[in-house]
N, C-alpha and C positions, 0 to 999 in steps of 0.2 A: 710904344712901337711904331705908331703911326708917326710921332714925331719924327723919328730917326730914318723913317722908309722917305716921309718929306723932304728932310736934310739932305738926303743923297740924292733925288730928283733934282733939287736945286743945282746939283755939282753936273748931272747929265744933260749934253746936249744931243739931242734926237734928229737924226738926218734922214730925210727922204729921199729912199735910194732910188727915186724917178731921176733925181738931179744928175747922176752919176752917169757919164757918157756912154752909150753904146760900145764905143771902141774899147775904154777900160773893162768892162763887161767880157767882152771876145777874148780881151788878153786875160784876163784872169781866168776865164775857163780855160784857155789854153795851158795855162801853168798848171791848172788843177786838174785836168784830165785823167791823169795817172796818179794823183794823190787822193783826194777827194772831193768831188763835185760841191757836194753839202756845202764847205767853207767859201763858196765864190762869193758871196756878200761879204766875208770880213777882209778877203783880198782885194777885192774892188774897193772897199770904201777906203782902205789903208793907201792904196793906191791914188786913188782920187782925193784922198786930203794930203797925199805927198806926209804920212805919218809912219810911226812902226806900229806893228802887229804884235802884240804880245800874245802868247798862247801856251798852254800845258798839253797840248796836242802833239806827241811824240810823232805820230806818223805826218803830222801835216807840218810841224818842224823842221824835221830831218828831211821829208820831201822838199819842202820850200829851200832850204839850204842847199838841195842837191841841184835844184834850178837854177842856183845862184840869187836868188831872191836874198836881198839885203835888208831889207825895214823890217826885222824881224830878230825877235827877244823872245828866251825862255823866262821861268821863274827864277834862275838860278844867277843869268844875266842881266837882268832886270834888278834883283839884289844887290848885286855885284856895283849897278851904273850906281843904284840909291846909294850904296857904301862910299862911293868916292866922292860924289856931291855931298854928303853927310859930312865929310872928313876936311872939306875946303874951307 
């Protein structure tokens, strides 16, 4: 068990939230004010890294889609994306 945990940690990169600019935090809060403000750190980090947010939270997913948030995937979309990459 400890070996598996250690292997997982070697693949993770932890990012200090303090390096995310205030403007990104404020923009993320504005997007999430009518969805779920508790998810602000995920959206802020996604915006900061110019990454994609993978979530199984249907309220968050649907709310962000409605807001026009583009860097977003649910599990079904992620699996479909993975399948197309494997087939190539």
